[in-house]
Each structure stands twice: as structure tokens, then as C-alpha cells.
N, C-alpha and C positions, 0 to 999 in steps of 0.2 A: 504493500500500500504506500502510495506517495505521501510525503509529509505535508504537502499542500495540494489540495484538490483544485479543480478549475475554478470553482466558486471562490475559494480562498485567494487564488491568484488574482482574480478580477477585483476582489475587495481590496487586496494589497495595492494594486495599481491606482484605484480610486483614492485611497487614503494618501498615497504618496503624491498624487496630482494636486489634491486640495489641502495637503498638510494637516489632515485630521488625525488626532491621536489614535493609534491602532493597538488593539489587543490581539496579537498574532498567535495562532494556535501552532505550537511546535510539535506536540505529540498527540495527534488525533487517533483515538481508538487503538491504543497499544496494550500489550499484555505485560504486566509487571511482575517481577519476582523480588520479594522482600527476603533478603538473606541475613541470617543472624548466627553468630557463634555463641556458645554458652557453656558454662560450667557452674553448677550450684547457684542458679539465678532465680530460685523460686520466689524471692522477695521482689523481683523486678520484672520478670518476663511477661507476666499477665498484663501489666500496664503497657508494655511495648506492643504486644500482639493486639490488644484491644484498640490501640490508637491507629493501627494500619488496616483494620477490618473494612472501613469504607473504600479502601483502594483495591482490595482483593476479593471482596464478596461478589456473589453472582457470577462466578467464573471469570472475573476481570483480571485475576492474577493468582499468585501462589505465595506461600511462605515456606522458606527452606531454613531449617534449624540444624546446624551441625554441633552436636554435643560431645564434649570430651570426657564422658564418663561421670556425669553428675550422680551424686548419692542422695540428693533431695528430690523434690517433686517437679523439677524443671521439665523433664521429658513428658510427664503426665500432663502438666499444664499446657505445654506447647501443643500436644496432640489434641487437647480439648478445644483449641482454637483452629483446628484443621491444618496445622502445620505438618509438613513432611519432615520427619525427624531422622537424622542419621547419626549413629554413634561411631566416633572415630578417636583414635589416640591423638593426643596433643602433638602438633607438628610445629608450633610457633604461630604467632598471630597472623602473619601474612599468608602462610601456607594454609592455615585453617580457613581463612576467609576466601582464598582462591578455590579451595575445595568446595565451599558452599556455592560459589559462582558456577563451578563446573557442573553442579547438579541442577542448576536453574534452567528453565525452559523459556522464560519470558524474554521479550525484546529488550526490555530495560531492567536494570538492577537498582534496587534501593537497598544499600548496605547500612545496617544499624547494629549497634552494640546492644546487649541485652539490658543495659541500664539506661537506654535512651527511648524516648517516645516522641511522637509528632504532636505539636500543638494544633488545635482546631483550625487556626488560620492557614497553617501549612497544608493540612489535609484539603481544605477548600481550594487552595492555590493549585495543588496537584490535580484535583478533580476538575477544576475549571468552573467558571460561572456560566453566564449566558452571553452569547455574542451580541455586542452592541449593534452590529450591522445587520444581522439576520434574525436576531431575537431567538435563535435556536441554541439549545444548551450545548456547550462543549462536552464531548464525551472523551474522557481521558485526555485532557488538554493542559499542557503547561504553556504559560504565556510569557512573552518578552515584549519590551518596547520596540517600536519599529526601528529605532536607531541602531539596534543590534543586527538588523537584517543583513547588512552588507558584509558581516563577518562570516556568513554561512550558517547552516543549520547546526546547532550544538549537538555534540555527542556526549556531553556531560554537563551537570549542573552542580554548582556549589550551593550549600544551604547554610544559613545562619544557625549557630548553636548556642543555647543558653546553658551555662554550666552552673550547677548548684553545689555549694559547699556548706556543710552543716545546716542544710535546709534553706540557705540564702542564695539568691541569684547573684552571681558575681558580674557586675555590670562594667567594671573597670579593670585596670591592670593588665590589659591584653587578653582578657577572657571573654570579651564581647566586641564585635559580633562573631568572632571565632568561626569564619566560614570553613566548611568541610565539603570536599567533593564526595558525595555519597550517592548521587543519582547519575547513572551513565549507561550507555548502550552495552549490552552484554558482550558483543563482539569487538568492542573498542577499548575496554578497560580491564586492568589487572592490578592487584596490589603488589607493590615492589617488595622484593625479598629483603626485609630488615628485621632485626631482632626486636625492635621496639619503635614506636611512633610510625607505624606502617601507613603508607599513603597510596591512593589510587593513581595510576598513571594511565592517561587516555591518549589515543592518537587522533586528535581533532580539537575543534573549538569548544571551549568551556564557557558557559554563561553562568550568571548568578541570579538566584531567586531572591527578589527584594523583600518579600513578605513571608511571614511564618517562620518557624524555627523548630529545630530538634531540641528537645529538653533532655539535658544530661544530668541524671541523678547519680553522680559517681561516688561522692564521699559523704554519706549520711552521718558518719562519726569520725572523730579525729584519728582513732585507731585504724579505721579503714584507709584513711589517707596516708598515714605513716607506713602501713603495711604495703600499700601500693607503691609509694615512693622507694621503699626498700627493694621491692621486686624490680621496679623499672630502673633503678640505679645500677643494679647488677647486670641487667640486659644492656643498658647503655655503656657500662664499663667494658663489656665484651666487645661491643662495636669499636670502642676507642682502642682497646688492646689489640684488636685484630689488624689495626693499621701499622703496627710495629712496636718497637720498644717504647715504653712509657716511663719517663723520668719522674721522680718526686718533684712536684711543682707547687711551690707556695702560691704562685699566681693563680693556678687552676683550683687548688684545694681551699685557699683562703680568700684571695682577692676577687676571683670571678664570682663566687657566691655573694660577696658583699655588694659588688657592683650590680649583680642581677637583682638583688633585693631593692637597692636604691632606685634602679631604673624602673622596675615594675611598680613599686609601692608609692614612689613619689612622682616621677616624671610621667608615668602612665596612670596616675591617680588611683592606685589601688587602695589608698587610705580612705577613699570615699565609700568603700564597702564594709566599713566598721570593724568590729573585732574579728569577724570571720575573715575579712580581707587581710588583716595583720597576720593571722595564723597561717592562712593560705600561702602568702608570699614569704613568710619566715621559713616555713618548712619546705617550700619549693627551693629556696636558697640552700637549705641543708641537703636536699636531693642533689644539687649540683656538686656540692663538696663530696658527698658520698660517691657519686659517679666517678670522679677523677681519683679519689682515694682507692676505690676498688680496682680501677683500671691499672693503677700503679702496682697494687698488690698482685693482680693477675699476671702482669708482665714480669714482675720479680719472681713469682713462683714458676713461671714457664722457663725463665732463664736458668733458675736453679735446677729444674728438672732436666733441661738440655745439658747443662754442665755435668750433672751427675751421670747422665747416660754416656757422655763422652769419656768420662773417667773410667766407668765400668767396662767400656769396650776397649 
């Protein structure tokens, strides 16, 4: 199916001729696959799956959940929402998400984490409203301003994300609007192979949805955040150490975290997010220190191991 039918093309020409604001349909009548990876997410996954139901109900799409061996009710809850559930061993964030994409059949992929859900405005944006020119409802329509038309038809869309920390929306310090590329053509996008902070790479034009947001309920407690930063700092350290020998660096272990805190908390107005903002940026700075400390430790241990092997041989 062509992305713009003949009626749409005629409407586009008229709007360009008379400079009338246009709401252009980018994805008419497509099939969507919502893909999610999960592990022990019974506290979150129902909220996630309920939010996407308007996008996949009545055979408009599907939900793919790749679970890495949950011991709680995650799988049971996912199946109750009609999700296709696959149990697989953990392969890393990027590999696990790519595995979910491989199982999808939709034309477009909406990739979500199990602790994320769509706000109502984003759902309506993805569903579309009614065409101002024809008064007919858009069926599975994403919209763009006419000014983007010259760049070509998008193969991916970045979406704003609201991050919640200890129950509070973080509106400053670099945590909003926090655009994430989460909606993309299945044949045009894959997650890059990285140990942490995995991102989608697409071959084509990426547009940005200006309304609606993904709601990220990542850290309901301080313990959750510290555990997460501990885990991520270890993965980040592996990435740093993989690049070669890592020296003990006061600049990276002490000064970089201090500058990170000052930049995000003061210059990016993180202090406007109250006590929660202070704790968030304080412990994010600690994460930076942990990452480079662990990278140095990994590098030192590998060198010691190599040296011992040479002596034994």
C-alpha cells in the first residue's frame, strides 16, 4: 500500500498552493507490532500493555513479549492481554530487543520497556484524529507538519519521554523532553550491539512526534535507582575497558562526576525538580565515578591475568 493515496496527493498539492496548514497522514492503515522485553515486571507490565491496547485491538496489531525467565506473574499477565510470549535466556539488552523484533510481523515496530507506558495524548496522536480536509477519520495515521514533507517519508519517529523518579516527573536537568527513537519500520531499524544504553539505528529519515509522551516509571524507590546504577556502571565499565588499557584517572573518577553534577543540576536547572532532583543528579554523578573506577579495576585484573599466564607458560 502506498503511503499517500491519490486523494492525499491532491490534498497535499492544494495545501501547498494556498499555504494552508496541513495535517499529513504518514502511516495510513498499517499493522503495528509492540515489542517488549521483560524480567520480573509484574508490578509494571499490566500498565504498559493496557496503554497500547487501543493500537493493537481488533487485529490492528500485535504485542510481542520476550521474557528472560521471570519467576513472578509477568508471563501470566502478558498472556492475559493477548501478548505473544517467548521465553529466552538473557543475551544482553540489544540482542534481546532485536530478538523481539525478529519475531514481529507488523510493518512498524513500537519498542517499549516494561516500565514504560503511553500517555493518552500519544495514543491519540498515533491513532490519528479526523482529516480537516475530508472530515474522514485517519485510520492508523501519524501526522507531520507539511514543512517536513521535503525530507521524504520517515522510516522512524522519535517520541518524547517523561521520566519519573521517586514518583516525581523530572522536568529539568536533561531529563525532558528526552526524545527516544522507538517507532520505526521493521525492515529499516535494529538496535546497535552495546552492553548498555542501546539505541535504534535506522537507515532513513527520522521525524519527531511533537505531542504525547512515553511515561517512564523507572525508579519508584531510591534502592531501585542505586541498584540500577550499580548494574549499569558495571556494563559501562566493560565498554570502557574493552577499548584498551584503562589508567587510574582522578579526572574521570573524581572531577568528571563533579562537573557532571554541576552541569546537570545547575546549568540544566535540575535544582528546579526539588529534593528528588538533588538525589537524582547526586547519584547519577556517583554512577559516573563508579563506571570509571570499575573500568580501571577490570583493566588491572585483565593485565594481571595476562601477566600470570605468560609467567606460567
